[in-house]
C-alpha positions in Angstrom: 0.0 0.0 0.0 1.3 3.4 -1.0 0.5 6.3 1.4 -0.3 9.8 0.3 -0.8 13.2 2.0 -2.5 16.3 0.7 -0.9 19.7 1.5 -3.3 22.5 0.7 -7.0 21.9 1.2 -8.4 24.6 -1.0 -10.4 24.5 -4.2 -8.3 22.2 -6.4 -7.5 19.7 -3.6 -10.8 18.0 -4.2 -9.7 16.6 -7.6 -6.5 15.2 -6.0 -8.6 13.5 -3.3 -10.9 12.0 -5.9 -8.0 10.7 -7.9 -6.4 9.1 -4.8 -9.8 7.5 -3.8 -9.9 5.9 -7.3 -6.5 4.1 -6.8 -7.0 0.8 -5.1 -3.5 0.5 -3.6 -3.1 4.1 -2.4 -4.3 5.4 1.0 -4.7 9.1 2.0 -3.2 9.3 5.5 -3.0 13.0 6.3 -3.9 16.5 5.2 -2.2 19.8 5.9 -3.3 23.5 5.6 -2.3 26.6 7.4 -5.9 27.7 7.6 -7.6 26.0 10.6 -11.0 25.9 9.1 -10.0 24.3 5.8 -7.6 21.9 7.7 -10.3 20.7 10.1 -12.9 20.3 7.4 -10.6 18.2 5.3 -9.4 16.1 8.2 -13.0 15.3 9.1 -14.1 14.7 5.5 -11.3 12.2 4.8 -11.0 10.8 8.3 -7.3 11.5 8.6 -5.1 13.6 10.9 -4.6 17.3 10.0 -1.3 19.2 10.2 -0.7 22.9 10.3 2.8 22.6 9.1 4.1 20.6 6.2 7.4 19.8 7.9 5.5 18.2 10.8 3.5 16.2 8.3 6.7 15.0 6.5 8.4 14.1 9.9 5.5 12.5 11.7 3.1 11.4 8.9 5.9 9.9 6.7 3.8 9.6 3.5 5.3 8.0 0.4 3.8 10.8 -1.8 2.7 14.3 -1.0 0.3 16.3 -3.2 0.9 20.0 -3.1 -2.1 22.2 -3.9 -1.0 25.4 -2.3 -0.5 29.1 -3.5 2.0 29.5 -6.3 4.7 31.2 -4.2 5.0 28.1 -1.9 5.3 25.5 -4.7 9.1 25.3 -5.0 10.0 25.5 -1.3 7.4 22.9 -0.3 8.5 20.5 -3.1 12.1 20.9 -2.2 11.4 20.0 1.4 9.5 16.9 0.3 12.2 15.8 -2.1 14.9 16.3 0.5 12.8 14.1 2.9 12.7 11.4 0.2 9.0 11.9 -0.5 7.6 11.8 -4.0 5.7 14.9 -5.1 2.6 15.7 -7.2 2.7 19.4 -7.7 0.0 21.7 -9.0 0.9 24.1 -11.7 2.8 26.3 -12.1 6.1 24.7 -11.2 7.1 27.8 -9.3 6.2 31.5 -9.0 9.7 32.6 -10.3 12.3 31.2 -12.7 14.9 31.2 -10.0 12.6 29.0 -7.8 12.0 26.7 -10.8 15.7 26.3 -11.3 16.2 25.5 -7.6 13.5 22.8 -7.8 15.0 21.4 -11.0 18.3 21.0 -9.3 16.8 19.4 -6.2 14.8 16.9 -8.4 18.0 15.9 -10.1 19.7 15.1 -6.8 16.7 13.4 -5.1 15.8 9.7 -5.5 12.2 10.7 -5.2 10.0 11.5 -8.2 8.0 14.6 -9.0 5.2 15.4 -11.3 3.7 18.8 -12.3 0.0 18.9 -13.0 -0.3 19.8 -16.7 -3.2 17.3 -16.9 -4.6 18.6 -20.2 -1.9 16.6 -22.0 -3.8 13.5 -20.9 -7.1 14.7 -22.4 -8.2 12.2 -25.1 -8.6 14.8 -27.8 -5.3 16.6 -26.9 -3.3 13.3 -26.9 -4.8 12.4 -30.3 -3.8 15.8 -31.7 -0.2 15.3 -30.4 0.0 11.8 -31.9 -1.2 13.1 -35.3 1.2 16.0 -35.3 4.3 14.1 -34.2 3.6 11.2 -36.6 4.3 13.4 -39.6 1.4 11.9 -41.5 -0.3 15.4 -41.8 2.8 17.1 -43.2 4.6 20.1 -41.7 2.8 22.4 -39.3 2.1 25.7 -40.9 0.8 27.5 -37.8 -1.7 27.5 -34.9 -4.0 29.7 -32.9 -5.5 29.2 -29.4 -8.1 31.0 -27.3 -8.9 31.0 -23.6 -12.0 33.1 -23.1 -13.0 32.9 -19.5 -14.7 35.0 -16.7 -13.5 35.7 -13.2 -15.5 38.1 -10.9 -13.9 40.2 -8.2 -15.1 37.8 -5.5 -12.9 35.1 -6.9 -9.8 37.2 -5.9 -11.2 38.5 -2.7 -11.8 34.9 -1.4 -8.1 34.1 -1.9 -6.0 37.3 -1.6 -2.8 35.6 -2.9 -4.4 35.2 -6.3 -3.4 37.7 -9.1 -0.6 39.3 -7.1 3.1 39.3 -8.0 4.1 38.1 -4.6 1.5 35.4 -4.2 0.9 34.0 -7.6 3.8 35.4 -9.7 1.3 36.9 -12.2 -2.3 36.7 -13.2 -4.2 35.1 -16.1 -1.1 33.7 -17.8 0.2 32.1 -14.6 -3.1 30.8 -13.2 -5.6 30.1 -16.0 -4.0 30.2 -19.5 -0.7 28.5 -18.5 -2.3 25.1 -19.4 -2.7 26.3 -23.0 0.7 27.9 -23.0 2.0 24.5 -22.0 0.2 22.7 -24.9 1.6 24.9 -27.7 5.2 23.9 -27.5 4.2 20.3 -26.6 2.1 20.1 -29.8 4.3 22.3 -32.2 7.8 21.9 -30.8 10.4 24.0 -29.1 9.8 27.7 -28.9 12.6 29.9 -30.2 11.1 33.4 -29.9 8.3 35.0 -27.8 6.4 38.2 -28.5 3.5 39.3 -26.4 1.6 41.8 -24.3 -0.3 41.4 -21.0 -2.7 44.0 -19.6 -5.6 44.6 -17.2 -8.9 45.1 -19.2 -11.7 44.3 -16.7 -10.4 43.9 -13.2 -8.5 47.2 -12.6 -8.6 48.1 -9.0 -9.2 44.5 -8.0 -6.0 42.7 -9.1 -2.4 44.1 -9.6 -1.6 41.9 -12.6 -3.1 41.0 -16.0 -6.5 39.7 -16.9 -5.9 39.7 -20.6 -2.9 38.7 -22.8 -2.0 38.0 -26.4 1.2 36.4 -27.6 3.0 34.9 -30.6 5.4 32.0 -30.3 7.9 31.1 -33.0 8.7 27.3 -33.0 11.8 25.6 -34.3 11.1 25.0 -38.0 9.4 28.4 -38.4 5.8 27.7 -37.5 4.0 30.4 -35.5 1.4 29.9 -32.8 -0.9 32.6 -31.5 -2.7 32.8 -28.2 -5.4 35.2 -27.0 -6.5 34.8 -23.4 -8.8 36.9 -21.2 -10.9 36.8 -18.0 -13.1 39.5 -19.3 -15.5 37.3 -21.2 -19.1 36.8 -19.9 -18.7 33.1 -19.4 -16.1 30.3 -19.4 -16.0 29.3 -23.0 -14.3 26.1 -24.1 -10.6 26.5 -24.8 -9.9 26.4 -28.5 -6.8 25.3 -30.3 -6.5 25.1 -34.1 -3.5 23.7 -35.9 -3.0 24.1 -39.6 -0.8 21.5 -41.4 0.1 20.9 -45.0 -2.6 18.2 -45.2 -5.2 18.9 -42.6 -6.6 21.4 -40.1 -7.1 20.2 -36.6 -9.7 22.0 -34.5 -9.9 21.4 -30.7 -12.8 22.6 -28.7 -13.6 19.8 -26.2 -13.7 17.2 -29.0 -11.1 17.2 -31.8 -12.2 17.6 -35.5 -9.6 16.8 -38.2 -10.5 18.1 -41.6 -8.2 16.5 -44.2 -7.3 18.3 -47.4 -8.8 15.4 -49.4 -12.2 16.1 -47.9 -12.2 13.4 -45.1 -13.4 14.5 -41.7 -12.5 12.7 -38.5 -13.7 13.3 -34.9 -12.1 12.3 -31.6 -14.6 12.6 -28.8 -13.3 13.8 -25.4 -14.1 11.7 -22.4 -17.2 12.7 -20.4 -17.6 12.4 -16.7 -18.4 14.2 -13.4 -16.1 15.5 -10.7 -16.4 17.6 -7.5 -13.9 20.0 -9.2 -14.8 22.8 -11.6 -15.7 21.7 -15.1 -12.9 23.9 -16.7 -10.3 21.9 -14.9 -11.1 18.9 -17.1 -11.1 15.3 -16.2 -7.5 14.3 -16.6 -6.0 14.9 -13.1 -7.0 11.4 -12.4 -5.2 10.0 -15.4 -2.0 12.0 -14.7 -2.0 11.0 -11.0 -2.7 7.3 -11.8 0.1 7.4 -14.3 2.5 8.9 -11.8 1.8 6.3 -9.2 2.1 3.5 -11.8 5.6 4.8 -12.6 7.0 5.2 -9.1 9.2 2.1 -9.6 10.7 3.4 -12.9 14.3 4.5 -13.0 13.5 7.5 -15.3 12.0 10.8 -14.0 8.3 11.4 -14.6 7.8 12.8 -18.0 6.1 16.1 -16.9 8.6 17.1 -14.2 10.1 20.5 -13.2 12.3 20.9 -16.2 9.5 20.2 -18.6 7.1 22.5 -16.7 9.6 25.4 -16.7 9.0 25.8 -20.5 5.6 27.4 -20.0 6.8 29.5 -17.0 9.6 30.9 -19.1 7.2 31.9 -21.9 4.9 33.6 -19.4 7.7 35.5 -17.7 9.1 36.7 -21.1 5.6 38.2 -21.9 5.7 39.9 -18.5 9.2 41.2 -19.2 8.0 42.8 -22.5 4.8 44.1 -20.9 6.0 45.6 -17.7 9.3 47.4 -18.4 11.1 48.4 -15.2 9.3 45.8 -13.1 12.1 43.2 -13.2 12.1 42.8 -9.4 8.4 42.0 -9.4 8.5 39.7 -12.4 11.6 37.6 -11.6 
């Protein structure tokens, strides 16, 4: 039996708990949160001890794996502590709030015998995985370009409930760090290494509420010359489905939940996304469970988990470069 603990009992923790409950040989043995109310509620709900400090959990609870679902600025330091204790880590995105913290975590992961995964779970979506297979197989010819949209809505109360959100110190940024980073992650995974970044981030709807951006646009140049574009905003009226369109020499692939492949010869194929229910929010998708199950299945492997800190730094570096271009003179905040 593999034992697990959950550090951070806020919103996204529910999907981690659901994923653990679905694994027959894994037992949740402890929870941890600095907020007494959330800690006590989670401890009661899962019937396990609650800890106020992650170091006490690592020392006394001794889990095999710790799931970190805490504010961004704590990600790297908590993960480093766990790895140094020889405890495997499942870390919510982003890998860190700053590039320096990401580098520190990468170095620690290389030294530690413990494994670490970063939750870019959308790579496990059925339609996204099919798109990746088609693009990397070469059967559709060279990629000519791509475009993606993240058109979501966040009201002021979303930030007032969790004051660390959308702050430089607490989250390391806004929309790009918290919501759109999943789509930023997909673009280099689908189209290949990014060689140039051009973008702009701004506040369009939540001025006076947040200190960072709620809207951004960027263009990525990929090795080989293809360009991908991303427009993302939290100023939309609703949470619309994330859209990704990739144009190749022989087909156009359109992702909006399901994947539609329109071939140049007139054929049309559809890959239907999995459907299901979860206690988490619908826009998180259903693939946390797949990523987490895959991570546990690979604990005995000698190789690092495929979505680790080094892989996850790619999207962080893109986001930070957009910030560098958008907020001149704010280097100390952006980091």
